[in-house]
N, C-alpha and C positions, 0 to 999 in steps of 0.2 A: 624845665618842664614842671608844671604845678601838679602835685599829688595831693588829693584830698584824703584825710583819714577820718573815718566815721566809725562810731561804736556799733558793732553788730552782735549784740548779746542775744544768744539763742534761748529758746525755752528750756533746753536741756541744761544750760549753764545756770539759769534761774533756779531750776529744780535742785541742782547740786548745791547751790548756795543755801537754799531753804533747808535741805536735809542736813548739810554739814553744820550750819549755824546752830540748830537745835541739838544735833548729835554731839557736838563738842561741849555745849553749855549745860544741858540738862543732866546727863549722866555724871558730868564733872561735879555739878552741885550736889547731886545725890551721894556720890562717893565721899565728897568732903563732909557732908552732913553726917553720914554714917560713921565716918572716921572720928567724928567728935563724940560719938555715942558708944561705939564698940571698939575693942582692940583687935578683933580677928579680921584679917583680910578676906577669909573665906566667906564671911557673912556679906561683906561689901561686894565681893565678886558675884555671889548668888543674886543679891538684890539688883546689882548693876546689870547683869545679863538679862534678868527678868524685865527690867525697865527698858533696856535696849530693844528687846523683842517686841514688847508692847508698844513702845514709842515708834518703832519703825513701821509697825502695822498701822497704827493710828495716823502717822504722818503720810504714809503711802495711800491710805484710804482717803485722807483729806485731799491729796493731790489728784486721785482718781475722780472724786466727786467734783472737784473744781474743773478738771478737764472735761468731764461729761457735761457739766452745766454749760461750759463755754461752747461745746459742740452743739448741744441742744438749742442754745440761744441763737447760734448762727443759722442753724437749719430752720428754726421758726421764723427768723427775720428774712431769710432767703425766700421762703414760701410766701411771706407777706408782700415782699417786693414784686414778685412775679404776678401776684394777684392784683396789685395796685397799677402796674403798667398796662394790665388788661382792662381794669375797671375805670381808672382815671388817668389815662396817658398824658393828657394835657397838663395836669397837675404835676406829674412826674417830670415832664419836660421843663416845667417852670422851676422845679427844684434843681435840675441840671444847670439851667441858666443862672440860677442864684449862686451856684458853686463858682462858675466862671466869672460872674459879676464881681465876686470878691477878689479875683485876680486882675480886675481892671479892664477886661475885654469889653468891646463895644456891644451894644444890644443886637446889632445885625449879626455879628460873629457868634454871639451866644445862641441865637436862634438857629444859625447854620449848624453849629456843633450839636445842638440838641436834636435837630432833625436827622442828621447823619447817624447819631448814636441810636436813635429810635429804630433804625433799620435792622439792628442786630439785638434781639432781646437779651441774649445771654451777656453780651458785653455791656449792655445798658444796665442790667441788674447788677453786674459785677462792679460797675462804676458807682452805682448808688450805695452798694454795700460798703465800699471802701471810703467814699468821699462824703456821703450823707450820714452814714451811721458809724463810720470809723471802724468797721469790722473786717478782719482778715480771715480767710477760711482756715480753720484749724487743720493740722496735719492728721492724716489717717492714724488711728490707734493712739492718738495723743494722750488720752486719759490713762491708758495702760502703761505707756512709756513713762509718763509723769510719775505714776505710782511706784514703778520699779526703781526709777532713778532716785526719787526722794527717799524711799525705803533703804536702798543700799547705801546712799550717802549718809543717812542717819546712823546706820550700823557702823560704817567706817569711822565716822566722827566719834561715836560712843565708845568704841574699843580703845581709842587713844588714851583718854584719862583713866580708863579702867585697867590698862595693861600692867602697870607696876604692881597692882594687887595680886596678880598671878604669880609673881616671883618673890614678893616680900611678905612674910607672914604677919608682921606687925602693921596694923592699919595706919597708925600714926606716922610711922616711917615711910610707908608706901605713899602716904598723902604728899610728903615732901617731893618725892620723885614725880608723882602725878601732877603736882602743881608746876614743876619745872617743865615737864614735857608738854603739858596742855597750854601753858602760857606761850611757849614758843610756837606751838601749832596755831593757837588763836591769833597770834600776831601775823604769822605767815598767811593764814587763811584770810584774815582781814585785809592784808596788803593786796593779795590777788583779787579778792572780792571788789575792793575799791578800784583797782586797775580795770577790771572788767566793766564796772558800772560808770567809769569815767570820773571818779571822785579822787580827791587828794589821797594818795596811797598810804602815807605814813599816818595821817590823821585818822583815816578809816581803820587802819590796823590797830591804832591805840584805842579807838572806840570799842571795837570788838573785844580787845583784850580787857578793857575796863569792865565791860558788861559781864564777861565770863568770870572774872576775878570777883566781882561784886556778888554775883549769884552764889559762887562757891563759899565765899567768906560768910555771907548771910546764913547759908545752910549750916555751916560748921558752928558758928556762934550760937545759933538757935538750938542745935542739938546739944551743945555743951550746957546751955542754960537750962534746958528741959531736964537734963540728967544731973543737974546740980554740981557739975564739975567746974574747975577753974579754966578760964579762957587763956 
């Protein structure tokens, strides 16, 4: 028996990926940069927590606005489609025919389908939204759910590189532990992210690992240079 395997990446998974990507990378780079400038882990922890709080709010708000914009756009287009099937029904039927013409159906069959579809305005509009405009109806409370998911994912991701600084007083030594823990987490996260999106898992994991390491290294080197220390 033939079984088809298709990727079904939900909006929630996408939000987790967005939040975790920045959550792992930005606080890690901040902690690395501060470790290059100060010796106290307490300062790194204070600045890191402040960044995580601010970053999670900013990311969550961005997710909320994106979800709200998507919902408002769908509602606006839905209203416009209902108005058009009332005002210019023949033009809308022609657009239905055009969709099926692209599938190679005969002109007679196109007309028959368009006439049948026109008998139910709701199904007609739903068809036009999906196949003419390529729009799917957003889930209820999508904007709020997106904001919460992204915000929490950012916090979880941000705590990981910051965690060694809670237990090791010297920031330089804490950075070594932070690098080890975060590198592993970046690789694992990149691996599963690539799996979910249907990309080569190992290659995707290495890309995520490289980006995180590059950001942290750049922040550390810059902090050292600004403070006149040796790298």
